[in-house]
A tleap script that builds the chain and sets N, CA, C and O, in Angstrom:
source leaprc.protein.ff14SB
mol = sequence {
  NMET LYS ALA THR CYS PRO ASN ASP SER GLY
  HIE ASP HIE PHE ILE THR VAL VAL HIE VAL
  THR GLU ASP TRP VAL VAL ASP ALA ARG GLY
  ASP PHE ILE GLN VAL TRP GLU GLY SER THR
  SER GLU ILE VAL HIE ARG PRO SER PRO TYR
  ASN THR TRP GLU CYS VAL VAL CYS GLY ALA
  GLU ALA LYS VAL VAL GLU CGLU
}
set mol.1.N position { -21.688 -81.653 -35.260 }
set mol.1.CA position { -20.806 -80.515 -35.377 }
set mol.1.C position { -19.409 -81.028 -35.577 }
set mol.1.O position { -19.102 -82.159 -35.200 }
set mol.2.N position { -18.550 -80.212 -36.167 }
set mol.2.CA position { -17.167 -80.590 -36.413 }
set mol.2.C position { -16.277 -79.373 -36.249 }
set mol.2.O position { -16.543 -78.299 -36.789 }
set mol.3.N position { -15.203 -79.577 -35.480 }
set mol.3.CA position { -14.210 -78.524 -35.272 }
set mol.3.C position { -12.983 -78.828 -36.113 }
set mol.3.O position { -12.580 -79.983 -36.248 }
set mol.4.N position { -12.391 -77.779 -36.679 }
set mol.4.CA position { -11.190 -77.915 -37.494 }
set mol.4.C position { -10.186 -76.849 -37.091 }
set mol.4.O position { -10.525 -75.672 -36.968 }
set mol.5.N position { -8.944 -77.275 -36.886 }
set mol.5.CA position { -7.870 -76.319 -36.584 }
set mol.5.C position { -7.474 -75.616 -37.875 }
set mol.5.O position { -7.230 -76.282 -38.881 }
set mol.6.N position { -7.405 -74.281 -37.872 }
set mol.6.CA position { -7.043 -73.564 -39.095 }
set mol.6.C position { -5.566 -73.729 -39.467 }
set mol.6.O position { -5.185 -73.463 -40.607 }
set mol.7.N position { -4.741 -74.160 -38.528 }
set mol.7.CA position { -3.302 -74.311 -38.794 }
set mol.7.C position { -2.917 -75.698 -39.282 }
set mol.7.O position { -1.939 -75.850 -40.013 }
set mol.8.N position { -3.691 -76.726 -38.876 }
set mol.8.CA position { -3.342 -78.099 -39.249 }
set mol.8.C position { -4.566 -78.980 -39.053 }
set mol.8.O position { -5.033 -79.162 -37.929 }
set mol.9.N position { -5.083 -79.522 -40.141 }
set mol.9.CA position { -6.295 -80.353 -40.047 }
set mol.9.C position { -6.055 -81.643 -39.271 }
set mol.9.O position { -7.010 -82.319 -38.890 }
set mol.10.N position { -4.794 -81.992 -39.034 }
set mol.10.CA position { -4.479 -83.173 -38.233 }
set mol.10.C position { -4.644 -82.949 -36.737 }
set mol.10.O position { -4.710 -83.906 -35.965 }
set mol.11.N position { -4.711 -81.683 -36.326 }
set mol.11.CA position { -4.953 -81.371 -34.911 }
set mol.11.C position { -6.435 -81.614 -34.649 }
set mol.11.O position { -7.289 -80.936 -35.221 }
set mol.12.N position { -6.741 -82.584 -33.783 }
set mol.12.CA position { -8.148 -82.956 -33.604 }
set mol.12.C position { -8.587 -83.031 -32.143 }
set mol.12.O position { -9.532 -83.746 -31.809 }
set mol.13.N position { -7.897 -82.289 -31.275 }
set mol.13.CA position { -8.307 -82.181 -29.872 }
set mol.13.C position { -8.420 -80.706 -29.513 }
set mol.13.O position { -7.548 -79.906 -29.852 }
set mol.14.N position { -9.505 -80.353 -28.821 }
set mol.14.CA position { -9.816 -78.948 -28.568 }
set mol.14.C position { -10.247 -78.726 -27.121 }
set mol.14.O position { -10.706 -79.645 -26.443 }
set mol.15.N position { -10.089 -77.497 -26.672 }
set mol.15.CA position { -10.556 -77.067 -25.358 }
set mol.15.C position { -11.780 -76.187 -25.583 }
set mol.15.O position { -11.724 -75.229 -26.354 }
set mol.16.N position { -12.877 -76.505 -24.918 }
set mol.16.CA position { -14.085 -75.689 -24.985 }
set mol.16.C position { -14.828 -75.828 -23.660 }
set mol.16.O position { -14.396 -76.568 -22.776 }
set mol.17.N position { -15.918 -75.133 -23.525 }
set mol.17.CA position { -16.664 -75.100 -22.269 }
set mol.17.C position { -17.806 -76.100 -22.302 }
set mol.17.O position { -18.525 -76.213 -23.294 }
set mol.18.N position { -17.962 -76.826 -21.196 }
set mol.18.CA position { -19.154 -77.628 -20.932 }
set mol.18.C position { -19.596 -77.278 -19.524 }
set mol.18.O position { -18.801 -76.773 -18.730 }
set mol.19.N position { -20.825 -77.534 -19.213 }
set mol.19.CA position { -21.329 -77.283 -17.865 }
set mol.19.C position { -21.705 -78.607 -17.235 }
set mol.19.O position { -22.507 -79.363 -17.783 }
set mol.20.N position { -21.115 -78.885 -16.066 }
set mol.20.CA position { -21.405 -80.114 -15.331 }
set mol.20.C position { -21.767 -79.766 -13.890 }
set mol.20.O position { -21.438 -78.689 -13.394 }
set mol.21.N position { -22.438 -80.683 -13.242 }
set mol.21.CA position { -22.750 -80.499 -11.825 }
set mol.21.C position { -21.874 -81.424 -10.999 }
set mol.21.O position { -21.422 -82.458 -11.490 }
set mol.22.N position { -21.630 -81.056 -9.747 }
set mol.22.CA position { -20.957 -81.923 -8.790 }
set mol.22.C position { -21.444 -81.557 -7.404 }
set mol.22.O position { -21.874 -80.429 -7.160 }
set mol.23.N position { -21.376 -82.515 -6.502 }
set mol.23.CA position { -21.822 -82.286 -5.127 }
set mol.23.C position { -20.652 -81.774 -4.290 }
set mol.23.O position { -19.545 -82.310 -4.351 }
set mol.24.N position { -20.914 -80.740 -3.519 }
set mol.24.CA position { -19.898 -80.123 -2.670 }
set mol.24.C position { -20.217 -80.331 -1.202 }
set mol.24.O position { -21.376 -80.480 -0.814 }
set mol.25.N position { -19.178 -80.337 -0.402 }
set mol.25.CA position { -19.301 -80.165 1.045 }
set mol.25.C position { -19.082 -78.673 1.279 }
set mol.25.O position { -18.087 -78.106 0.828 }
set mol.26.N position { -20.025 -78.037 1.992 }
set mol.26.CA position { -19.952 -76.599 2.238 }
set mol.26.C position { -20.099 -76.321 3.729 }
set mol.26.O position { -20.555 -77.172 4.493 }
set mol.27.N position { -19.708 -75.124 4.125 }
set mol.27.CA position { -19.920 -74.735 5.519 }
set mol.27.C position { -21.314 -74.130 5.669 }
set mol.27.O position { -22.090 -74.112 4.714 }
set mol.28.N position { -21.629 -73.639 6.854 }
set mol.28.CA position { -22.972 -73.116 7.146 }
set mol.28.C position { -23.337 -71.901 6.296 }
set mol.28.O position { -24.519 -71.586 6.158 }
set mol.29.N position { -22.350 -71.215 5.723 }
set mol.29.CA position { -22.619 -70.056 4.852 }
set mol.29.C position { -22.677 -70.434 3.379 }
set mol.29.O position { -22.929 -69.584 2.524 }
set mol.30.N position { -22.443 -71.718 3.079 }
set mol.30.CA position { -22.454 -72.169 1.691 }
set mol.30.C position { -21.113 -72.039 1.009 }
set mol.30.O position { -21.025 -72.197 -0.209 }
set mol.31.N position { -20.054 -71.752 1.770 }
set mol.31.CA position { -18.716 -71.634 1.187 }
set mol.31.C position { -18.135 -73.026 0.942 }
set mol.31.O position { -18.278 -73.927 1.769 }
set mol.32.N position { -17.488 -73.183 -0.190 }
set mol.32.CA position { -16.908 -74.458 -0.615 }
set mol.32.C position { -15.850 -74.955 0.367 }
set mol.32.O position { -14.994 -74.191 0.812 }
set mol.33.N position { -15.920 -76.245 0.699 }
set mol.33.CA position { -14.881 -76.897 1.483 }
set mol.33.C position { -14.162 -77.920 0.601 }
set mol.33.O position { -12.937 -77.893 0.482 }
set mol.34.N position { -14.932 -78.820 -0.016 }
set mol.34.CA position { -14.339 -79.812 -0.907 }
set mol.34.C position { -15.434 -80.461 -1.741 }
set mol.34.O position { -16.619 -80.329 -1.435 }
set mol.35.N position { -15.031 -81.163 -2.795 }
set mol.35.CA position { -15.984 -81.962 -3.570 }
set mol.35.C position { -16.290 -83.200 -2.752 }
set mol.35.O position { -15.381 -83.853 -2.239 }
set mol.36.N position { -17.560 -83.524 -2.630 }
set mol.36.CA position { -17.975 -84.693 -1.860 }
set mol.36.C position { -17.469 -85.948 -2.555 }
set mol.36.O position { -17.591 -86.078 -3.773 }
set mol.37.N position { -16.894 -86.882 -1.780 }
set mol.37.CA position { -16.308 -88.102 -2.339 }
set mol.37.C position { -17.308 -88.935 -3.138 }
set mol.37.O position { -16.929 -89.591 -4.109 }
set mol.38.N position { -18.544 -88.914 -2.751 }
set mol.38.CA position { -19.574 -89.691 -3.445 }
set mol.38.C position { -20.200 -88.945 -4.612 }
set mol.38.O position { -21.185 -89.406 -5.188 }
set mol.39.N position { -19.635 -87.793 -4.965 }
set mol.39.CA position { -20.194 -86.955 -6.020 }
set mol.39.C position { -20.152 -87.657 -7.375 }
set mol.39.O position { -19.180 -88.329 -7.719 }
set mol.40.N position { -21.216 -87.483 -8.120 }
set mol.40.CA position { -21.242 -87.948 -9.503 }
set mol.40.C position { -21.489 -86.741 -10.390 }
set mol.40.O position { -22.294 -85.870 -10.059 }
set mol.41.N position { -20.803 -86.693 -11.505 }
set mol.41.CA position { -20.967 -85.572 -12.434 }
set mol.41.C position { -22.172 -85.812 -13.323 }
set mol.41.O position { -22.475 -86.942 -13.706 }
set mol.42.N position { -22.847 -84.730 -13.638 }
set mol.42.CA position { -23.966 -84.775 -14.575 }
set mol.42.C position { -23.759 -83.658 -15.580 }
set mol.42.O position { -23.502 -82.516 -15.199 }
set mol.43.N position { -23.869 -83.978 -16.855 }
set mol.43.CA position { -23.705 -82.962 -17.892 }
set mol.43.C position { -24.977 -82.132 -17.976 }
set mol.43.O position { -26.064 -82.673 -18.177 }
set mol.44.N position { -24.842 -80.820 -17.822 }
set mol.44.CA position { -25.976 -79.905 -17.929 }
set mol.44.C position { -26.064 -79.357 -19.354 }
set mol.44.O position { -27.146 -79.315 -19.939 }
set mol.45.N position { -24.927 -78.938 -19.909 }
set mol.45.CA position { -24.860 -78.450 -21.294 }
set mol.45.C position { -23.613 -79.020 -21.949 }
set mol.45.O position { -22.503 -78.854 -21.444 }
set mol.46.N position { -23.804 -79.692 -23.074 }
set mol.46.CA position { -22.698 -80.257 -23.835 }
set mol.46.C position { -21.975 -79.150 -24.620 }
set mol.46.O position { -22.450 -78.014 -24.642 }
set mol.47.N position { -20.850 -79.452 -25.259 }
set mol.47.CA position { -20.160 -78.431 -26.053 }
set mol.47.C position { -21.083 -77.837 -27.109 }
set mol.47.O position { -21.889 -78.541 -27.718 }
set mol.48.N position { -20.954 -76.547 -27.311 }
set mol.48.CA position { -21.779 -75.825 -28.273 }
set mol.48.C position { -20.908 -75.273 -29.399 }
set mol.48.O position { -19.773 -74.862 -29.156 }
set mol.49.N position { -21.420 -75.260 -30.618 }
set mol.49.CA position { -20.647 -74.658 -31.708 }
set mol.49.C position { -20.493 -73.146 -31.546 }
set mol.49.O position { -19.688 -72.527 -32.241 }
set mol.50.N position { -21.254 -72.556 -30.642 }
set mol.50.CA position { -21.179 -71.114 -30.413 }
set mol.50.C position { -20.127 -70.750 -29.372 }
set mol.50.O position { -19.830 -69.570 -29.186 }
set mol.51.N position { -19.553 -71.758 -28.680 }
set mol.51.CA position { -18.458 -71.513 -27.749 }
set mol.51.C position { -17.169 -71.287 -28.527 }
set mol.51.O position { -17.106 -71.550 -29.728 }
set mol.52.N position { -16.150 -70.802 -27.843 }
set mol.52.CA position { -14.812 -70.761 -28.419 }
set mol.52.C position { -14.200 -72.146 -28.249 }
set mol.52.O position { -14.278 -72.742 -27.175 }
set mol.53.N position { -13.600 -72.646 -29.305 }
set mol.53.CA position { -12.888 -73.923 -29.278 }
set mol.53.C position { -11.426 -73.621 -29.587 }
set mol.53.O position { -11.123 -73.002 -30.607 }
set mol.54.N position { -10.521 -74.052 -28.713 }
set mol.54.CA position { -9.100 -73.784 -28.875 }
set mol.54.C position { -8.352 -75.091 -29.125 }
set mol.54.O position { -8.551 -76.071 -28.407 }
set mol.55.N position { -7.495 -75.104 -30.142 }
set mol.55.CA position { -6.702 -76.287 -30.455 }
set mol.55.C position { -5.741 -76.569 -29.307 }
set mol.55.O position { -5.025 -75.673 -28.859 }
set mol.56.N position { -5.723 -77.812 -28.829 }
set mol.56.CA position { -4.842 -78.203 -27.734 }
set mol.56.C position { -3.378 -78.136 -28.165 }
set mol.56.O position { -2.512 -77.799 -27.358 }
set mol.57.N position { -3.095 -78.451 -29.421 }
set mol.57.CA position { -1.710 -78.538 -29.902 }
set mol.57.C position { -1.089 -77.168 -30.134 }
set mol.57.O position { 0.023 -76.908 -29.675 }
set mol.58.N position { -1.802 -76.280 -30.849 }
set mol.58.CA position { -1.171 -75.009 -31.244 }
set mol.58.C position { -1.848 -73.768 -30.677 }
set mol.58.O position { -1.318 -72.665 -30.811 }
set mol.59.N position { -3.009 -73.928 -30.047 }
set mol.59.CA position { -3.686 -72.791 -29.420 }
set mol.59.C position { -4.542 -71.952 -30.351 }
set mol.59.O position { -5.111 -70.946 -29.926 }
set mol.60.N position { -4.643 -72.349 -31.619 }
set mol.60.CA position { -5.458 -71.575 -32.560 }
set mol.60.C position { -6.937 -71.736 -32.250 }
set mol.60.O position { -7.367 -72.760 -31.720 }
set mol.61.N position { -7.706 -70.714 -32.588 }
set mol.61.CA position { -9.159 -70.806 -32.429 }
set mol.61.C position { -9.714 -71.612 -33.594 }
set mol.61.O position { -9.523 -71.259 -34.758 }
set mol.62.N position { -10.400 -72.694 -33.267 }
set mol.62.CA position { -10.906 -73.597 -34.292 }
set mol.62.C position { -12.143 -73.048 -34.988 }
set mol.62.O position { -12.877 -72.225 -34.440 }
set mol.63.N position { -12.349 -73.519 -36.189 }
set mol.63.CA position { -13.586 -73.239 -36.899 }
set mol.63.C position { -14.521 -74.392 -36.603 }
set mol.63.O position { -14.152 -75.552 -36.787 }
set mol.64.N position { -15.741 -74.085 -36.141 }
set mol.64.CA position { -16.720 -75.110 -35.780 }
set mol.64.C position { -17.953 -74.933 -36.640 }
set mol.64.O position { -18.511 -73.841 -36.736 }
set mol.65.N position { -18.367 -76.015 -37.260 }
set mol.65.CA position { -19.573 -75.977 -38.089 }
set mol.65.C position { -20.537 -77.059 -37.617 }
set mol.65.O position { -20.121 -78.119 -37.149 }
set mol.66.N position { -21.819 -76.778 -37.747 }
set mol.66.CA position { -22.838 -77.778 -37.436 }
set mol.66.C position { -23.045 -78.632 -38.671 }
set mol.66.O position { -23.149 -78.117 -39.784 }
set mol.67.N position { -23.104 -79.920 -38.474 }
set mol.67.CA position { -23.300 -80.828 -39.612 }
set mol.67.C position { -24.715 -81.336 -39.669 }
set mol.67.O position { -25.057 -82.111 -40.563 }
savepdb mol mol.pdb
quit
């Protein structure tokens, strides 16, 4: 897949959604206290071309195509 900023093709960094896991320390009700120091992140879903991708430089919504 490839993302392109509609305002400037030189803009090549984008904000989009990914899903990751992390280990939490919680109380007896399951309420968050903090991220556990020994936590390791695991990617559950990588960036998708169906998500919104926003240019970091100018904020424009990027065009994303699957290659």
